N, C-alpha and C positions, 0 to 999 in steps of 0.2 A: 505495498499500499504504500509506502513510503516513496519507493522509484516510481508512481504512478504519478504523486504529487508533486514531485518535484520536477518530473517530465512536463505535465502539464502545463505549470506555471511557467517555464523556460517555453515550453510553445504557445500559449496564450500571451506570453510579455513579449514573444516575436511580430504575433502575429493577433492583433484584436481588432476591428474596426465596430465603431461605438456606431450602434442602433439605436438612439433616443426617439421617441415618438415625436410627431409634430406637432406644434405647434398650435393651434386655432385648428386642426381639424376636426373635421365637419361627424360628430356625436349624432347626429339627430338622423343619419340614415336611415333607421328602421321605426323612427314617429311619423305619424301620420299614418294616408293610406296604405302608403307602400308595406309599411312596419304590420299594419291590419293585415292587409294581404295575405302578407308572409306566412304573417302566426295562421291567418284560416287555412291558405294551402297545407301547413304543415300539420296542421289538425285534423284535417280533411285526410292527405296520405298514411298517418297512422292510425286512422280510425278503418283506413281501407284497409290497409297492411294485415293489422291485428284485428280483427272480427274475423276475418275464415277461423284461424285456428283459436280464438277464443271461444269461439262456437261449436269447436270442434272438442275444445276440449269439456264444456260445460257439456254436451251431449255424452260423455265417455262414462261420462258415471251415471248416467239415468239407461232404463232395458229397453231393447226395441221397439218396444211398444210405443213407448213416449216419443222418442228421438226421432224415429223414424215414422211418425202418425202421418195417416194422408187426408183423416177427416179435423181436428182439432192438433192445429201446429202449437197448439199452447201448453198440450202437455209436456215437448221438452223443457220448458220455463218454470211448471207447478211442481211436474214431475210426480203424477198423479196414478197414471200405473205403477209407477218405481215403488210408488210409496204401497200400494195394494199386492205385489209381488215381493216386495222385500222388507216392507215392516218400516224404511227407510228412505226418504229424497234422495238422499246421495248412493249408491251404491259402487263397492269395486269389485265386482264381478268379475266384468270383463276385461281388466288387469290380471284378477288374478289367475280365469281362464286361458288368458294370452301367454302370461308368463310362466305358469306351470305347467296346467295345460297342457301349448302348446309347444311348450321349451325353448318360448322365444329371448330367455335368458342365455341361450346357445351360442344363437344370431348375435348379442349382442357381448359376451366374452370374444366373440372372435373378429368383430368391428377397435373392439378394445385394444387387443394385439397388433391386431393387424397396424390401426391409422397409427398408435405410439409410433412402431419399429418404424414406419413410413417415415413418421415426423423425425423420428431423433437417425435415424440416416441419412435424409436431405437436408437438413441442419448441419449436420458434422462433414457431409459432402460440398455445401454450398459455401461455408464459411471458409473453409481452408482453400477452393479454387475460387471460391469472390476475391478475397483477400490478397490471392496469387496474382489474380486478372490487374486487381486495383493497384497494384504498385508496381506493373512491371512495364516496360517500355518496347516491348515486339509490340511492331508494327502490326503483325498478326492475333492482339487481341479482338480487335475489329469483327473480324473474319470469324473467330470462335464462338462471340457473342451472335454475333448474323446467324449462323448452323444454330446455336440452341435455340434463337427464336423459332429457325424454320422448321424443328425436329415438333418444338410445341405447339407450331399450328398444325399438324398432322391430326386428322381424327384420330380419339382412340381408339376405335376398334382397326384401322389400318394398321396401327401399334401388337394390337393384340393378336390380331393374325398373323401377322411375318414372326411373333416367340409360341405361336403354337405346337409348330412340325416341329420344333426341339423340344418344347415339352413334350408331347406324344413318344416322341422318339426316347427320352431321356425317362420315361414315365413321370413326370413331373405333374401332369394334370391333377389339378387337384388339390393341393396344398397350398396350405395359405404363405409360406416363405416364396412362392413364383407369384401370387399377388403383391409383394411386398415388394421386391425384385420389377416388378412392371408398374407401380405405382411411383416408386420412386424416380425410374427412368422419365415420368410423362412430367414428375413433378419439378424435377430437379434442372427445368431452363430456366422455370418460372421462378423459383429457390434462388438461383445463381444470377440475374435478371435486378430482382429486388434489393440482395445484398450485397450485390456491386454498386449500386446507385447508393446504399447508404455509406458503403467505403468511402467512397470519392467525396464524402462531404468529413470524412476524415483527414484532417491536413496530414502528407506525410512527415511534415517538420515530428510530430509527433513520434512518429519509429524514430527518426532520424536521431534525437534527444534521445530516448530510451537508447540508442546503440551505444551512442557515443557514453551514456553510463555503464556502458559495460554489459547489455542484455545481448541478448545474437536475436536473430529475425522473429525465430520462433519463440523467444521469450517476451518480446516486447506487443507480438499479438496477442500473448495470453494473459500478460501480465498489465497490459497498459491501453492497448486499440479494443481488446473484446470486451472489458468492464463497461467502456461507452456505447455498444453496440448492441445493451441489453434489450432496450426498447423497437430497435429492427430487427433484433430475435424474436422480443415476443410477435410483433407484428407478421413476423415469417412464419412462424409456428403456428398464429392462429389460420392464416392463408393455409400452409400445406394440409393442418388437421380437418379444412372447410374443403379441401378439394379431396380428400384421402376418401374422409366421411361422406361426401356428398356421390361419388362415384358410382353407378352401377356397371357401366362397362367390362370394366376388370372384374370386377371381380364377380359377374352376372356370366363372362364366358369359360371363367378359371376356375372358378370354384364349382364343388356338385351344390345341390340345393341343400343339404342336409348341415353342411359348412360354409354357408356363403354369411357376408356380412349383414346389418342391420337393414339397412335400405334396397337390395335386392328382394332381401325374404319379406319384408313390405311390400313390396311390391308384387311378388308370388301369391301372396296369402290375401291380396286384394283379390286376385284372381277367380278364389276360390272362396273365399268368404261368402257371397251373395248364394251359392250351389249347396254350401254346407251346413247353413243357417248360422253362422258365423261373425253376423253383421257387426257387430260391439266389439268381436274379438278387432275387425281389422279399424273401427275407429280406433281403441286403444293401444294399437299398432301406431297408427298412423301419430298421435300425440306421445308415445314412447319415440319416435323419432328425431322428434321436433326436438322436444323441450331441450337433450342437450347439447341442441345447437342455440340456445339462449342462455344457458348457463355459462357458454363455453365464450360466447361473446360479450359476456356481463363481465364477467373475471377478467379478460383483456382488456377490456373498455377505455381505461385508462393509462397501458400500455402501448394501443394504438396511436399512433404519429404517422404522418406526412413528412416531419426532417426531423433529424435525426442534427442535437448542436454539439460538436464535441467537447466544448469550453464549459456546457451546461453542469 
């Protein structure tokens, strides 16, 4: 920690740009009609975006006769049939049937393992590669980033199809490590670009000052630069999590239906719930898939940044 403080003091004392707020700047940009319309638009967007999920989450604690009633929609609000059938107005029968009887917890476990490994591997490789590219003077850095961007632009199905013959010949199809490898390959270009942009905002003078104090290049990266990158790491981890968690094509093609992740499992369950009379299980599955996303975004909300200040 002492090395980091000394290095930051040297680097910031050599390169500091004052950015004081402009005196007399307009502070009434959101006053009057523009401010009212902006607030109204924001509230309207919040209602439109959140109402479907809130309605499904509310209905998941009802019975099918209330939530899917064709004669009286008010039953979904009052829960009259739910009270008559279960003795309470809110019941967790749909969740217990989904997670216990249908063994939905298995898919949640596969999802946790696959997504966690994907995020960890993507961040590790992305940090090392992005740091090396941001500090390199090679004229091929731009071509490498362009090639990564082209790989990211390819449809996921195309990449998965190219892997299938090798996986079938090696007998690896259906195993979750294969899904991790493919998801890392798909997410790596995005991780590389995002971390490269953040590393470019960290002055190279910080590295130079650390190495003048006796640190090697790797020590300067680990003990000085990396602590400044935690907001960027949190942002990249969240984006990688969302990409891996919401993926359907990769896990749907590479894993069998009994060992797939939670999103393909929910889609498969929705296709058979109407025929099997387990429609409320499907409603509970939709809520179970969506709720973790709100929790993760809420946890990372203070770490989401557009810019990183290396001297903050």
